[in-house]
C-alpha positions in Angstrom: 123.3 70.4 165.0 121.2 70.5 161.9 122.7 72.1 158.8 121.8 73.0 155.2 124.9 71.8 153.3 124.3 70.3 150.0 127.4 68.9 148.5 127.7 65.2 147.7 124.7 64.4 145.4 123.8 61.7 147.9 120.9 62.7 150.4 122.1 60.2 153.1 125.7 61.4 152.9 124.6 65.1 153.0 122.3 64.3 156.0 125.2 62.7 157.9 127.3 66.0 157.3 124.4 68.1 158.5 123.8 66.3 161.8 127.3 64.9 162.9 130.1 67.3 163.7 132.8 64.5 163.4 131.5 63.7 159.9 131.6 67.3 159.0 135.2 67.7 160.2 136.3 64.7 158.4 134.8 65.9 155.1 136.5 69.1 155.4 139.6 67.4 156.2 139.4 65.4 153.1 138.6 68.5 150.9 141.8 69.0 149.1 143.2 67.8 145.8 140.0 65.9 145.1 136.5 67.1 143.9 134.4 68.4 146.7 131.8 65.7 146.3 134.3 62.9 146.7 135.9 64.6 149.9 132.6 65.2 151.6 131.2 61.6 150.7 134.2 60.2 152.6 132.6 60.3 156.0 129.5 58.3 154.8 131.9 55.7 153.2 133.7 55.4 156.4 130.6 54.9 158.4 129.4 52.3 156.1 132.7 50.4 156.4 133.1 50.8 160.1 129.5 50.7 161.2 130.0 53.9 163.1 131.8 57.3 162.9 132.8 57.6 166.5 136.0 59.5 167.0 136.8 57.6 170.2 136.6 54.2 168.5 138.6 55.4 165.5 141.3 56.8 167.8 141.4 53.5 169.7 141.9 51.6 166.4 145.5 50.6 165.3 146.4 53.5 162.9 147.4 51.2 160.1 144.3 49.1 160.4 142.3 52.4 160.0 144.4 53.3 157.1 143.5 50.0 155.4 139.9 50.8 155.8 140.4 54.2 154.0 142.4 52.5 151.2 139.6 50.0 150.4 138.2 50.4 146.9 136.8 52.8 146.2 139.3 54.8 148.3 138.1 57.7 150.3 140.7 60.1 148.7 143.3 60.4 146.0 145.9 59.8 148.8 143.9 57.5 151.1 146.8 56.4 153.3 148.1 59.9 154.3 144.6 61.2 154.6 143.6 58.1 156.7 146.5 58.8 159.1 145.4 62.4 159.3 141.8 61.5 160.1 143.0 59.1 162.8 145.2 61.9 164.3 142.3 64.2 164.2 140.0 61.7 166.0 142.8 61.4 168.7 142.8 65.1 169.1 139.0 65.2 169.3 139.2 62.6 172.1 142.0 64.4 173.9 140.7 67.9 173.7 137.0 67.9 172.7 135.2 65.1 174.6 135.6 62.7 171.5 133.0 64.6 169.5 133.3 67.0 166.6 130.7 69.2 168.0 132.9 69.7 171.1 135.2 71.9 168.9 132.5 74.6 168.7 130.3 73.9 171.7 130.6 76.8 174.1 132.7 79.1 172.0 132.0 82.7 172.6 133.9 84.3 169.7 134.9 83.5 166.2 138.6 83.9 167.1 138.2 81.3 169.7 136.5 79.0 167.2 139.2 79.6 164.8 141.9 79.0 167.3 140.3 75.6 168.4 140.2 74.5 164.7 143.8 75.4 164.2 144.7 72.8 166.9 143.4 70.0 164.8 145.7 68.1 162.5 145.2 69.0 159.0 143.5 72.3 159.7 145.7 75.1 158.5 144.8 78.7 158.2 142.6 78.6 155.1 140.8 75.3 156.0 140.1 76.6 159.5 138.7 79.9 158.1 136.5 78.0 155.5 135.1 75.7 158.4 134.3 78.8 160.6 132.3 80.1 157.5 130.7 76.6 157.0 129.6 76.6 160.5 128.2 80.1 160.5 126.5 79.9 157.0 125.2 76.3 156.9 125.0 75.1 160.7 123.9 78.2 162.5 127.1 78.3 164.7 127.6 82.1 164.9 129.7 83.2 167.8 130.5 87.0 167.9 133.0 87.9 165.2 132.6 84.7 163.2 132.6 86.5 159.9 135.9 88.2 160.8 137.4 84.9 161.8 136.2 83.4 158.5 138.0 86.3 156.6 137.0 86.4 152.9 135.0 83.2 153.4 132.5 84.9 155.5 131.4 87.3 152.8 128.6 86.7 150.3 130.7 85.7 147.4 130.0 82.0 146.5 133.6 80.7 146.8 133.7 77.7 149.0 131.8 74.7 150.4 130.5 77.1 153.0 128.2 78.7 150.4 126.7 75.5 149.0 123.1 74.7 150.0 121.5 73.6 146.7 122.2 72.7 143.1 122.4 76.3 142.0 124.8 77.4 144.6 127.0 74.3 144.0 127.2 75.5 140.3 128.1 79.1 141.4 130.9 77.9 143.6 132.2 75.7 140.7 132.1 78.7 138.4 134.0 80.9 140.9 136.7 78.2 141.5 137.1 77.8 137.7 137.4 81.6 137.1 139.9 81.9 140.0 142.0 79.1 138.7 141.9 80.6 135.2 143.0 84.0 136.5 145.8 82.4 138.4 147.0 80.5 135.4 146.9 83.7 133.3 149.0 85.6 135.7 151.6 82.8 135.7 151.5 82.6 131.9 151.8 86.3 131.3 155.4 87.3 130.4 157.1 89.7 132.8 157.4 93.3 131.4 
């Protein structure tokens, strides 16, 4: 796997995401309630602290020992303990169902629907996160099983709205603008008095 994702501002951290499926899954898992750059830098931080990013070794660790690694300063997330437990659970699922490797989730998939279904089995991967990840694989990693755009739903289109659309500084800016506008529009709808 070699991708074109550009997100963290750190070339080494981005390289890890672009060549390591487990790192990419962890980054996507962390992408909630924190800036995208912070979330996707998490895998590189973990690799630096652990000396590896091997799902089998992470799953074999005592969960609270792994959580302690996630909570070291600077923490990998705004909620490092709960996210650390989720990463540990996801790594256990990778070991149990996908050969202990993130790439195992998409290796051999024939359809986008199958890929989406596999992602939904991972802890922390709800409907939207799984659809964004399908789009991320299709747009940035060249993993394009039949029907992947349908499985990605709105995230498969050409509107720069998610991490799947970021490949350089300009596209990062466009995604930020879209998110800001979407947030403002949502706030306006909530603030508008009922007729």
